[in-house]
C-alpha positions as a LaTeX table, in Angstrom:
\begin{tabular}{lrrr}
\hline
Residue & $x$ (\AA) & $y$ (\AA) & $z$ (\AA) \\
\hline
Unk1 & 20.23 & $-21.74$ & 9.26 \\
Unk2 & 18.95 & $-23.14$ & 6.00 \\
Unk3 & 17.17 & $-20.33$ & 4.09 \\
Unk4 & 14.49 & $-22.80$ & 2.97 \\
Unk5 & 13.57 & $-23.65$ & 6.57 \\
Unk6 & 10.53 & $-21.68$ & 7.74 \\
Unk7 & 10.98 & $-19.68$ & 10.92 \\
Unk8 & 7.74 & $-21.02$ & 12.33 \\
Unk9 & 6.09 & $-24.36$ & 11.82 \\
Unk10 & 2.51 & $-24.36$ & 10.61 \\
Unk11 & $-0.11$ & $-24.85$ & 13.29 \\
Unk12 & $-1.60$ & $-27.76$ & 11.38 \\
Unk13 & $-0.04$ & $-30.45$ & 9.20 \\
Unk14 & $-3.06$ & $-31.60$ & 7.19 \\
Unk15 & $-4.57$ & $-29.89$ & 4.16 \\
Unk16 & $-7.75$ & $-31.82$ & 3.27 \\
Unk17 & $-10.80$ & $-30.69$ & 5.26 \\
Unk18 & $-11.54$ & $-34.11$ & 6.77 \\
Unk19 & $-7.90$ & $-34.74$ & 7.68 \\
Unk20 & $-7.47$ & $-31.27$ & 9.15 \\
Unk21 & $-10.60$ & $-31.69$ & 11.26 \\
Unk22 & $-9.42$ & $-35.13$ & 12.41 \\
Unk23 & $-6.07$ & $-33.62$ & 13.45 \\
Unk24 & $-7.82$ & $-30.92$ & 15.46 \\
Unk25 & $-10.23$ & $-33.41$ & 17.02 \\
Unk26 & $-7.30$ & $-35.57$ & 18.10 \\
Unk27 & $-5.49$ & $-32.58$ & 19.60 \\
Unk28 & $-8.47$ & $-31.55$ & 21.70 \\
Unk29 & $-9.52$ & $-35.10$ & 22.49 \\
Unk30 & $-13.00$ & $-34.74$ & 21.11 \\
Unk31 & $-15.08$ & $-36.38$ & 18.41 \\
Unk32 & $-16.40$ & $-33.89$ & 15.87 \\
Unk33 & $-19.46$ & $-34.74$ & 13.76 \\
Unk34 & $-19.20$ & $-34.77$ & 9.98 \\
Unk35 & $-21.46$ & $-31.72$ & 9.84 \\
Unk36 & $-18.68$ & $-29.71$ & 11.51 \\
Unk37 & $-15.88$ & $-30.64$ & 9.10 \\
Unk38 & $-16.17$ & $-27.70$ & 6.70 \\
Unk39 & $-16.54$ & $-25.09$ & 9.45 \\
Unk40 & $-13.72$ & $-26.46$ & 11.60 \\
Unk41 & $-11.39$ & $-26.62$ & 8.60 \\
Unk42 & $-12.27$ & $-23.08$ & 7.51 \\
Unk43 & $-11.68$ & $-21.72$ & 11.01 \\
Unk44 & $-8.37$ & $-23.58$ & 11.31 \\
Unk45 & $-7.18$ & $-22.03$ & 8.05 \\
Unk46 & $-8.28$ & $-18.59$ & 9.24 \\
Unk47 & $-6.34$ & $-19.08$ & 12.48 \\
Unk48 & $-3.29$ & $-20.20$ & 10.51 \\
Unk49 & $-3.40$ & $-17.06$ & 8.34 \\
Unk50 & $-3.78$ & $-14.90$ & 11.44 \\
Unk51 & $-0.84$ & $-16.63$ & 13.15 \\
Unk52 & 1.27 & $-16.17$ & 10.03 \\
Unk53 & 0.47 & $-12.45$ & 9.97 \\
Unk54 & 1.31 & $-12.05$ & 13.65 \\
Unk55 & 4.62 & $-13.78$ & 13.02 \\
Unk56 & 5.47 & $-11.33$ & 10.26 \\
Unk57 & 4.50 & $-13.52$ & 7.34 \\
Unk58 & 2.13 & $-12.92$ & 4.49 \\
Unk59 & $-1.47$ & $-14.01$ & 4.32 \\
\hline
\end{tabular}
């Protein structure tokens, strides 16, 4: 195994708020209003940090 390869893939591939929200909206098959972008992105990042911790990573 390549030591540079992460053990677990990130839950999300996008980093910009709007792109991250669009990725999530596409995954759940739902349109999300612009007013939700910041909150959805913040929650997605929180979930990613939590998943990383559960997998033995660092937050």
